[in-house]
DRENDO-1510 file (C-alpha; in Angstrom, 1 decimal, always signed):
<recs>
REC; n; res; u; v; w
REC; 1; MET; +0.0; +0.0; +0.0 .
REC; 2; THR; +1.5; +3.3; -1.1 .
REC; 3; ALA; +1.2; +6.7; +0.7 .
REC; 4; ASP; -1.4; +7.8; -1.9 .
REC; 5; THR; -3.6; +4.7; -1.5 .
REC; 6; ALA; -3.4; +4.4; +2.3 .
REC; 7; PRO; -6.8; +5.1; +4.1 .
REC; 8; PHE; -5.5; +8.4; +5.5 .
REC; 9; PRO; -2.5; +9.6; +3.5 .
REC; 10; ALA; -0.7; +12.8; +4.4 .
REC; 11; PRO; -2.0; +16.0; +2.8 .
REC; 12; ARG; -0.3; +16.6; -0.5 .
REC; 13; LEU; +2.0; +19.4; -1.6 .
REC; 14; GLY; +3.3; +20.0; +1.9 .
REC; 15; GLU; -0.1; +21.0; +3.3 .
REC; 16; PRO; -0.4; +20.8; +7.1 .
REC; 17; TYR; -3.1; +18.8; +8.8 .
REC; 18; LEU; -5.9; +21.1; +10.0 .
REC; 19; LEU; -6.6; +20.3; +13.6 .
REC; 20; THR; -9.6; +22.6; +13.7 .
REC; 21; PRO; -13.4; +22.3; +13.9 .
REC; 22; GLY; -13.7; +23.0; +10.1 .
REC; 23; PRO; -12.5; +23.8; +7.6 .
REC; 24; LEU; -10.6; +20.6; +8.0 .
REC; 25; THR; -8.3; +18.2; +6.2 .
REC; 26; THR; -10.1; +16.6; +3.3 .
REC; 27; ALA; -9.4; +13.6; +1.1 .
REC; 28; PHE; -7.6; +14.2; -2.2 .
REC; 29; SER; -10.6; +12.8; -4.1 .
REC; 30; VAL; -12.8; +15.4; -2.4 .
REC; 31; LYS; -10.5; +18.2; -3.7 .
REC; 32; GLU; -10.3; +16.4; -7.1 .
REC; 33; ALA; -14.1; +16.5; -7.4 .
REC; 34; MET; -13.9; +20.3; -7.8 .
REC; 35; LEU; -11.9; +20.2; -11.0 .
REC; 36; ARG; -15.0; +20.1; -13.2 .
REC; 37; ASP; -17.4; +23.1; -13.9 .
REC; 38; TRP; -21.1; +22.6; -13.5 .
REC; 39; GLY; -24.1; +24.6; -14.8 .
REC; 40; SER; -26.3; +25.5; -11.9 .
REC; 41; TRP; -29.4; +25.2; -14.1 .
REC; 42; ASP; -28.3; +22.0; -15.8 .
REC; 43; ALA; -30.2; +18.7; -15.3 .
REC; 44; ASP; -27.0; +17.0; -14.1 .
REC; 45; PHE; -26.5; +19.5; -11.4 .
REC; 46; ARG; -30.1; +19.4; -10.3 .
REC; 47; ALA; -29.7; +15.7; -9.9 .
REC; 48; MET; -26.7; +16.3; -7.8 .
REC; 49; THR; -28.7; +18.6; -5.5 .
REC; 50; LYS; -31.4; +16.0; -5.2 .
REC; 51; SER; -28.9; +13.3; -4.3 .
REC; 52; LEU; -27.3; +15.5; -1.7 .
REC; 53; CYS; -30.6; +16.1; +0.0 .
REC; 54; ASP; -31.7; +12.5; -0.2 .
REC; 55; GLN; -28.5; +11.3; +1.4 .
REC; 56; LEU; -28.6; +13.8; +4.2 .
REC; 57; LEU; -32.2; +13.0; +5.0 .
REC; 58; ALA; -31.2; +9.3; +5.2 .
REC; 59; LEU; -28.4; +10.1; +7.6 .
REC; 60; ALA; -30.9; +12.1; +9.7 .
REC; 61; GLY; -33.5; +9.3; +9.8 .
REC; 62; GLY; -36.1; +11.9; +8.8 .
REC; 63; GLY; -38.1; +10.0; +6.2 .
REC; 64; SER; -41.0; +11.8; +4.5 .
REC; 65; GLU; -41.8; +13.9; +7.6 .
REC; 66; TYR; -38.6; +16.0; +7.0 .
REC; 67; VAL; -37.1; +17.9; +4.2 .
REC; 68; CYS; -33.5; +19.0; +3.6 .
REC; 69; VAL; -32.8; +22.5; +2.3 .
REC; 70; PRO; -29.2; +23.5; +1.5 .
REC; 71; MET; -28.3; +27.2; +2.0 .
REC; 72; GLN; -25.4; +29.0; +0.5 .
REC; 73; GLY; -22.8; +30.5; +2.9 .
REC; 74; SER; -21.1; +29.5; +6.1 .
REC; 75; GLY; -22.6; +27.6; +9.0 .
REC; 76; SER; -23.6; +30.9; +10.7 .
REC; 77; PHE; -25.6; +31.8; +7.6 .
REC; 78; ALA; -27.5; +28.6; +7.9 .
REC; 79; VAL; -28.1; +29.1; +11.6 .
REC; 80; GLU; -29.5; +32.5; +11.0 .
REC; 81; ALA; -31.6; +31.2; +8.2 .
REC; 82; MET; -33.1; +28.5; +10.5 .
REC; 83; LEU; -33.8; +30.9; +13.3 .
REC; 84; GLY; -35.2; +33.6; +11.1 .
REC; 85; THR; -37.5; +31.2; +9.2 .
REC; 86; LEU; -38.6; +28.7; +11.8 .
REC; 87; VAL; -39.2; +31.2; +14.7 .
REC; 88; PRO; -42.2; +33.4; +14.0 .
REC; 89; ARG; -41.8; +37.1; +14.7 .
REC; 90; ASP; -44.0; +36.8; +17.8 .
REC; 91; GLY; -42.2; +33.7; +19.1 .
REC; 92; LYS; -39.8; +33.5; +22.0 .
REC; 93; VAL; -36.6; +31.4; +22.2 .
REC; 94; LEU; -34.8; +29.8; +25.1 .
REC; 95; VAL; -31.2; +29.8; +24.2 .
REC; 96; LEU; -29.0; +27.1; +25.8 .
REC; 97; ALA; -25.5; +28.5; +25.9 .
REC; 98; ASN; -22.2; +27.1; +27.3 .
REC; 99; GLY; -19.8; +28.8; +25.0 .
REC; 100; ALA; -19.4; +31.2; +22.0 .
REC; 101; TYR; -21.9; +29.5; +19.6 .
REC; 102; GLY; -24.8; +29.5; +22.1 .
REC; 103; LEU; -24.1; +33.1; +22.7 .
REC; 104; ARG; -23.9; +33.8; +19.0 .
REC; 105; ALA; -27.3; +32.3; +18.6 .
REC; 106; ALA; -28.6; +34.7; +21.2 .
REC; 107; GLU; -26.9; +37.6; +19.4 .
REC; 108; THR; -28.5; +36.4; +16.1 .
REC; 109; LEU; -31.9; +36.5; +17.7 .
REC; 110; ARG; -31.2; +40.0; +18.9 .
REC; 111; TYR; -30.4; +41.1; +15.4 .
REC; 112; LEU; -33.6; +39.4; +14.2 .
REC; 113; GLY; -35.7; +41.1; +16.7 .
REC; 114; ARG; -36.9; +37.8; +18.2 .
REC; 115; ALA; -37.7; +37.7; +21.9 .
REC; 116; HIS; -35.3; +35.3; +23.7 .
REC; 117; THR; -33.9; +34.4; +27.1 .
REC; 118; VAL; -30.6; +32.6; +27.9 .
REC; 119; ILE; -29.5; +29.8; +30.2 .
REC; 120; ASP; -25.7; +30.4; +30.3 .
REC; 121; LYS; -23.8; +27.6; +31.8 .
REC; 122; GLY; -20.3; +29.1; +31.2 .
REC; 123; ASP; -17.5; +27.1; +29.7 .
REC; 124; TYR; -17.4; +23.9; +31.8 .
REC; 125; LEU; -20.9; +22.4; +32.0 .
REC; 126; PRO; -23.8; +21.4; +29.8 .
REC; 127; PRO; -27.4; +22.5; +30.1 .
REC; 128; ARG; -29.4; +19.6; +31.5 .
REC; 129; GLY; -32.9; +18.4; +30.8 .
REC; 130; ASP; -34.3; +19.2; +34.3 .
REC; 131; GLU; -33.2; +22.9; +34.2 .
REC; 132; VAL; -34.5; +23.3; +30.7 .
REC; 133; GLY; -37.8; +21.9; +31.8 .
REC; 134; ALA; -37.9; +24.2; +34.8 .
REC; 135; ALA; -37.2; +27.2; +32.6 .
REC; 136; LEU; -40.0; +26.2; +30.2 .
REC; 137; ASP; -42.4; +25.7; +33.1 .
REC; 138; ALA; -41.6; +29.1; +34.5 .
REC; 139; ASP; -42.2; +31.0; +31.2 .
REC; 140; PRO; -45.1; +29.8; +29.1 .
REC; 141; ALA; -44.3; +32.5; +26.5 .
REC; 142; ILE; -41.3; +30.4; +25.3 .
REC; 143; THR; -42.2; +28.7; +22.0 .
REC; 144; HIS; -38.8; +27.4; +20.9 .
REC; 145; VAL; -35.5; +26.1; +22.4 .
REC; 146; ILE; -32.2; +26.2; +20.6 .
REC; 147; ALA; -29.4; +23.8; +21.7 .
REC; 148; ILE; -25.8; +23.5; +20.5 .
REC; 149; HIS; -25.0; +19.8; +19.9 .
REC; 150; CYS; -21.3; +20.2; +20.3 .
REC; 151; GLU; -20.0; +23.6; +21.6 .
REC; 152; THR; -16.7; +23.8; +19.9 .
REC; 153; SER; -15.4; +26.9; +21.8 .
REC; 154; SER; -14.9; +24.5; +24.8 .
REC; 155; GLY; -15.3; +21.1; +23.1 .
REC; 156; ILE; -18.2; +20.2; +25.2 .
REC; 157; LEU; -20.7; +17.6; +24.0 .
REC; 158; ASN; -24.2; +18.6; +25.1 .
REC; 159; PRO; -26.9; +16.0; +26.0 .
REC; 160; VAL; -29.4; +16.8; +23.3 .
REC; 161; ALA; -31.5; +13.6; +23.9 .
REC; 162; GLU; -32.5; +14.6; +27.4 .
REC; 163; ILE; -33.0; +18.2; +26.3 .
REC; 164; ALA; -35.3; +17.0; +23.5 .
REC; 165; GLU; -37.3; +15.0; +26.0 .
REC; 166; ALA; -37.8; +18.0; +28.3 .
REC; 167; VAL; -38.8; +20.2; +25.4 .
REC; 168; SER; -41.2; +17.7; +23.8 .
REC; 169; ALA; -42.9; +16.9; +27.1 .
REC; 170; ARG; -43.9; +20.5; +27.4 .
REC; 171; GLY; -45.1; +20.9; +23.8 .
REC; 172; ARG; -42.4; +23.3; +22.8 .
REC; 173; LYS; -40.2; +23.2; +19.7 .
REC; 174; LEU; -36.5; +22.3; +19.5 .
REC; 175; LEU; -34.0; +23.6; +17.1 .
REC; 176; ILE; -30.5; +22.1; +17.1 .
REC; 177; ASP; -27.2; +23.6; +15.9 .
REC; 178; SER; -25.4; +20.4; +15.0 .
REC; 179; MET; -22.8; +22.2; +13.0 .
REC; 180; SER; -19.8; +20.3; +14.4 .
REC; 181; ALA; -21.5; +17.0; +15.2 .
REC; 182; PHE; -23.8; +15.8; +12.5 .
REC; 183; GLY; -22.4; +13.0; +10.5 .
REC; 184; ALA; -20.2; +11.7; +13.4 .
REC; 185; LEU; -22.6; +11.8; +16.4 .
REC; 186; PRO; -26.1; +10.2; +16.4 .
REC; 187; LEU; -28.9; +12.6; +15.8 .
REC; 188; ASP; -31.7; +10.4; +14.5 .
REC; 189; ALA; -35.0; +12.2; +14.1 .
REC; 190; ARG; -36.8; +8.9; +15.0 .
REC; 191; GLU; -35.2; +8.9; +18.4 .
REC; 192; ILE; -34.6; +12.6; +19.2 .
REC; 193; ARG; -37.6; +14.9; +18.4 .
REC; 194; TYR; -36.6; +18.2; +16.8 .
REC; 195; GLU; -38.3; +20.6; +14.5 .
REC; 196; ALA; -35.1; +21.5; +12.7 .
REC; 197; MET; -31.4; +21.0; +12.8 .
REC; 198; VAL; -28.6; +22.7; +10.9 .
REC; 199; SER; -25.1; +21.7; +9.9 .
REC; 200; SER; -22.6; +22.5; +7.2 .
REC; 201; ALA; -20.5; +20.9; +4.4 .
REC; 202; ASN; -17.1; +21.4; +6.0 .
REC; 203; LYS; -17.5; +19.5; +9.3 .
REC; 204; CYS; -17.9; +15.8; +10.0 .
REC; 205; ILE; -18.9; +14.9; +6.5 .
REC; 206; GLU; -15.5; +16.2; +5.6 .
REC; 207; GLY; -16.4; +18.3; +2.6 .
REC; 208; VAL; -15.2; +21.9; +1.9 .
REC; 209; PRO; -16.8; +25.2; +3.0 .
REC; 210; GLY; -19.5; +26.8; +0.9 .
REC; 211; PHE; -22.9; +25.8; +2.1 .
REC; 212; GLY; -24.9; +24.7; +5.1 .
REC; 213; PHE; -28.1; +22.7; +5.3 .
REC; 214; VAL; -31.3; +22.8; +7.3 .
REC; 215; ILE; -33.2; +19.6; +8.0 .
REC; 216; ALA; -36.7; +20.6; +9.1 .
REC; 217; ARG; -40.0; +18.9; +9.8 .
REC; 218; ARG; -42.1; +19.4; +6.7 .
REC; 219; SER; -45.1; +20.7; +8.6 .
REC; 220; GLU; -43.0; +23.3; +10.4 .
REC; 221; LEU; -41.4; +24.5; +7.2 .
REC; 222; GLU; -44.8; +24.7; +5.4 .
REC; 223; ALA; -46.1; +26.9; +8.3 .
REC; 224; SER; -43.1; +29.2; +8.2 .
REC; 225; LYS; -43.9; +31.1; +5.0 .
REC; 226; GLY; -43.5; +34.9; +5.6 .
REC; 227; ASN; -41.5; +34.5; +8.9 .
REC; 228; SER; -38.1; +35.4; +7.4 .
REC; 229; HIS; -36.5; +38.7; +7.9 .
REC; 230; SER; -34.3; +38.2; +4.8 .
REC; 231; LEU; -34.7; +37.5; +1.1 .
REC; 232; ALA; -31.5; +35.4; +0.7 .
REC; 233; LEU; -31.8; +33.6; +4.1 .
REC; 234; ASP; -35.5; +32.5; +3.7 .
REC; 235; VAL; -35.4; +28.7; +4.1 .
REC; 236; HIS; -39.1; +28.4; +3.2 .
REC; 237; ALA; -38.5; +30.3; -0.1 .
REC; 238; GLN; -35.4; +28.2; -0.9 .
REC; 239; TRP; -37.3; +25.0; -0.3 .
REC; 240; ALA; -40.4; +26.1; -2.3 .
REC; 241; TYR; -38.2; +27.1; -5.2 .
REC; 242; MET; -36.3; +23.8; -5.1 .
REC; 243; GLU; -39.5; +21.8; -4.9 .
REC; 244; LYS; -40.8; +23.6; -8.0 .
REC; 245; THR; -37.6; +23.8; -10.2 .
REC; 246; GLY; -34.9; +21.5; -8.6 .
REC; 247; GLN; -32.6; +24.5; -8.6 .
REC; 248; TRP; -31.2; +26.8; -5.9 .
REC; 249; ARG; -32.8; +30.2; -5.9 .
REC; 250; TYR; -29.5; +32.0; -6.3 .
REC; 251; THR; -26.0; +30.9; -7.6 .
REC; 252; PRO; -25.1; +27.7; -5.8 .
REC; 253; PRO; -21.5; +26.7; -4.9 .
REC; 254; THR; -21.4; +24.1; -7.6 .
REC; 255; HIS; -17.9; +22.9; -7.0 .
REC; 256; VAL; -18.6; +22.6; -3.3 .
REC; 257; VAL; -21.6; +20.4; -4.0 .
REC; 258; ALA; -19.6; +18.1; -6.2 .
REC; 259; ALA; -17.0; +17.8; -3.5 .
REC; 260; PHE; -19.6; +17.1; -0.9 .
REC; 261; LEU; -21.1; +14.3; -2.8 .
REC; 262; GLU; -17.7; +12.7; -2.9 .
REC; 263; ALA; -17.4; +13.3; +0.8 .
REC; 264; LEU; -20.7; +11.6; +1.3 .
REC; 265; ARG; -19.5; +8.6; -0.7 .
REC; 266; LEU; -16.4; +8.3; +1.5 .
REC; 267; HIS; -18.6; +8.7; +4.6 .
REC; 268; ALA; -20.8; +5.7; +3.6 .
REC; 269; GLU; -17.7; +3.7; +2.5 .
REC; 270; GLU; -16.2; +4.2; +6.0 .
REC; 271; GLY; -19.3; +2.9; +7.7 .
REC; 272; GLY; -21.5; +5.9; +8.2 .
REC; 273; VAL; -22.1; +7.9; +11.4 .
REC; 274; ALA; -21.0; +5.1; +13.8 .
REC; 275; ALA; -17.7; +4.4; +12.1 .
REC; 276; ARG; -16.9; +8.1; +11.6 .
REC; 277; GLY; -17.7; +8.9; +15.2 .
REC; 278; ALA; -15.6; +5.9; +16.4 .
REC; 279; ARG; -12.6; +7.1; +14.4 .
REC; 280; TYR; -12.9; +10.6; +15.9 .
REC; 281; ALA; -13.2; +9.2; +19.4 .
REC; 282; ARG; -10.0; +7.2; +18.9 .
REC; 283; ASN; -8.3; +10.3; +17.6 .
REC; 284; ARG; -9.4; +12.1; +20.8 .
REC; 285; ASP; -8.5; +9.4; +23.2 .
REC; 286; VAL; -5.0; +9.0; +21.8 .
REC; 287; MET; -4.4; +12.7; +21.6 .
REC; 288; VAL; -5.7; +13.5; +25.1 .
REC; 289; ALA; -3.7; +10.7; +26.7 .
REC; 290; GLY; -0.5; +11.9; +25.0 .
REC; 291; MET; -1.1; +15.5; +25.8 .
REC; 292; ARG; -1.8; +14.7; +29.5 .
REC; 293; ALA; +1.4; +12.7; +29.6 .
REC; 294; LEU; +3.2; +15.9; +28.5 .
REC; 295; GLY; +1.6; +17.7; +31.4 .
REC; 296; PHE; -1.3; +19.5; +29.6 .
REC; 297; GLU; -4.7; +19.6; +31.3 .
REC; 298; THR; -8.0; +19.5; +29.5 .
REC; 299; LEU; -10.6; +22.2; +30.3 .
REC; 300; LEU; -13.4; +19.6; +30.7 .
REC; 301; LYS; -13.9; +16.4; +32.7 .
REC; 302; ASP; -13.8; +13.2; +30.6 .
REC; 303; ARG; -17.6; +12.7; +30.6 .
REC; 304; TRP; -18.1; +15.9; +28.6 .
REC; 305; LEU; -15.2; +15.7; +26.2 .
REC; 306; SER; -16.5; +15.5; +22.7 .
REC; 307; PRO; -14.8; +13.6; +19.9 .
REC; 308; ILE; -14.8; +16.8; +17.8 .
REC; 309; ILE; -12.3; +19.2; +19.5 .
REC; 310; VAL; -10.6; +19.4; +22.8 .
REC; 311; THR; -9.7; +22.5; +24.8 .
REC; 312; PHE; -6.4; +22.6; +26.8 .
REC; 313; PHE; -5.3; +25.1; +29.3 .
REC; 314; CYS; -2.2; +27.0; +28.3 .
REC; 315; PRO; +0.8; +26.1; +30.5 .
REC; 316; ALA; +1.7; +28.4; +33.4 .
REC; 317; ASP; +5.4; +28.4; +32.5 .
REC; 318; PRO; +6.3; +31.9; +31.4 .
REC; 319; LYS; +8.3; +30.6; +28.5 .
REC; 320; PHE; +5.1; +29.3; +26.9 .
REC; 321; VAL; +3.7; +31.8; +24.4 .
REC; 322; PHE; +0.8; +30.4; +22.4 .
REC; 323; ALA; +1.9; +32.3; +19.2 .
REC; 324; GLY; +5.3; +30.6; +19.3 .
REC; 325; PHE; +3.8; +27.2; +20.1 .
REC; 326; TYR; +1.4; +27.6; +17.2 .
REC; 327; GLU; +4.2; +28.5; +14.7 .
REC; 328; ARG; +6.3; +25.5; +15.8 .
REC; 329; MET; +3.3; +23.2; +15.5 .
REC; 330; LYS; +2.6; +24.6; +12.0 .
REC; 331; GLN; +6.3; +24.1; +11.0 .
REC; 332; LYS; +5.9; +20.4; +12.0 .
REC; 333; GLY; +2.8; +20.0; +9.8 .
REC; 334; PHE; -0.1; +20.7; +12.2 .
REC; 335; ILE; -2.4; +23.8; +12.4 .
REC; 336; ILE; -4.1; +24.0; +15.8 .
REC; 337; TYR; -6.7; +26.4; +17.0 .
REC; 338; PRO; -6.5; +29.3; +19.5 .
REC; 339; GLY; -8.8; +29.2; +22.5 .
REC; 340; LYS; -12.1; +31.0; +22.7 .
REC; 341; LEU; -12.6; +31.3; +26.4 .
REC; 342; THR; -12.9; +34.4; +28.4 .
REC; 343; VAL; -11.9; +33.2; +31.8 .
REC; 344; VAL; -8.5; +31.4; +31.1 .
REC; 345; ASP; -5.9; +31.2; +28.4 .
REC; 346; SER; -6.4; +28.1; +26.3 .
REC; 347; PHE; -6.0; +26.4; +22.9 .
REC; 348; ARG; -7.8; +23.8; +21.0 .
REC; 349; VAL; -6.9; +20.6; +19.1 .
REC; 350; GLY; -9.4; +19.2; +16.6 .
REC; 351; CYS; -10.0; +15.5; +16.2 .
REC; 352; ILE; -12.0; +15.6; +13.0 .
REC; 353; GLY; -11.0; +15.5; +9.3 .
REC; 354; ARG; -9.2; +12.9; +7.1 .
REC; 355; MET; -6.8; +11.6; +9.7 .
REC; 356; ASP; -6.6; +8.7; +12.2 .
REC; 357; ASP; -5.0; +7.9; +15.6 .
REC; 358; HIS; -1.6; +7.4; +14.0 .
REC; 359; VAL; -1.6; +11.0; +13.0 .
REC; 360; MET; -2.6; +12.0; +16.5 .
REC; 361; ARG; +0.4; +10.3; +17.9 .
REC; 362; ARG; +2.5; +12.5; +15.6 .
REC; 363; VAL; +0.6; +15.5; +16.9 .
REC; 364; VAL; +1.6; +14.7; +20.5 .
REC; 365; ALA; +5.2; +14.1; +19.5 .
REC; 366; ALA; +5.2; +17.5; +17.7 .
REC; 367; ALA; +3.8; +19.2; +20.8 .
REC; 368; GLY; +6.5; +17.7; +23.0 .
REC; 369; GLU; +9.2; +18.8; +20.6 .
REC; 370; ALA; +7.7; +22.4; +20.5 .
REC; 371; LEU; +7.7; +22.6; +24.3 .
REC; 372; ALA; +11.4; +21.5; +24.4 .
REC; 373; GLU; +12.3; +24.0; +21.7 .
REC; 374; MET; +10.6; +26.8; +23.7 .
REC; 375; GLY; +12.4; +25.7; +26.9 .
REC; 376; VAL; +9.1; +25.0; +28.7 .
REC; 377; ALA; +9.8; +22.9; +31.7 .
REC; 378; SER; +6.2; +22.0; +32.5 .
REC; 379; ALA; +3.0; +22.1; +30.6 .
REC; 380; ALA; +0.9; +22.3; +33.8 .
REC; 381; PRO; -1.7; +25.1; +33.8 .
REC; 382; PRO; -1.8; +27.9; +36.3 .
REC; 383; ALA; -3.2; +26.9; +39.7 .
REC; 384; ALA; -5.8; +29.6; +39.3 .
REC; 385; ALA; -7.2; +28.0; +36.2 .
REC; 386; ILE; -7.6; +24.6; +37.9 .
REC; 387; ALA; -9.3; +26.4; +40.9 .
REC; 388; GLU; -11.6; +28.2; +38.5 .
REC; 389; ARG; -12.5; +25.0; +36.8 .
REC; 390; ALA; -13.2; +23.3; +40.1 .
REC; 391; LYS; -15.4; +26.2; +41.3 .
REC; 392; LEU; -17.4; +26.6; +38.1 .
REC; 393; ALA; -17.8; +22.8; +37.4 .
REC; 394; ALA; -18.9; +22.1; +40.9 .
</recs>
């Protein structure tokens, strides 16, 4: 087996591995799929769009009760489209936040002029079903709840199943931002009730950036006509036009769609959601064990560590400077991610993309070499960071 035919060959042309929550390292065949031009109105491309939607619905377990609507733009575009379309203008949303993306959902709702309230759990803990239920019982005006499946600013995996039970039991409607989880973590509509979920091409399916997609209950989408604040971000209008013509309303990212179809083929070939999630979990376990052996500490307790991305405290050693550590890791072939916490200094290492646990062992070795080159004697975090974690996670 050559390097080019191995299951997870190194990126070509000296490219580094992207240890980020997306964009991420993609297969060469995914990149290669973008070498052809497509007419957005052509029957061949319309068939590609239909195949894309059919395959995503199958992954979601939605059946005929759900529809899939791709939306041009980044993941945040798709989240705003979902919120602006599925939440009526007189609705009220309970936002479950434990990091930057929950807070971004609240900020989006503020821009949209939708009433909302927030349960903010900070960076260390997930929102739980009982507290969601209590919030809904206390405020009958709440019509919708939005939950983040995997909060990548901290790496925390939120318990969407128990949240869905609490929401459904009270007759409210759940919207899920599964941007960084769909395709690797179970989110079966037959088991977890939701009105809509959103994800994007460049996450766990391992495509490239350019569009997101909303999987919505058909009845909810049919009832949402006229809700949207936006011409371009109206999910109902996009869906109605696609139903009528098979085309996107406005210029689609044709090359990105072609790449995504190849990514879906590879996803199925690997074994689907279960196999993809298992590989990412192995990546996480190998990487976390190795980093802890170097002295690094994870932000989260093991039970909340997602297989998507892991946050580490920056070392207390004054010789550790993240910018220098980042550049050394990049020189060794790995691009990591800065932290997004407000309380403590941190950085993140992604577990997703076209790589396996053998690559993660090389990541740990590179981190050890970088520390030695910087003269960092210990990767242990500041005592204050550990104390803060203990206090906030209690």
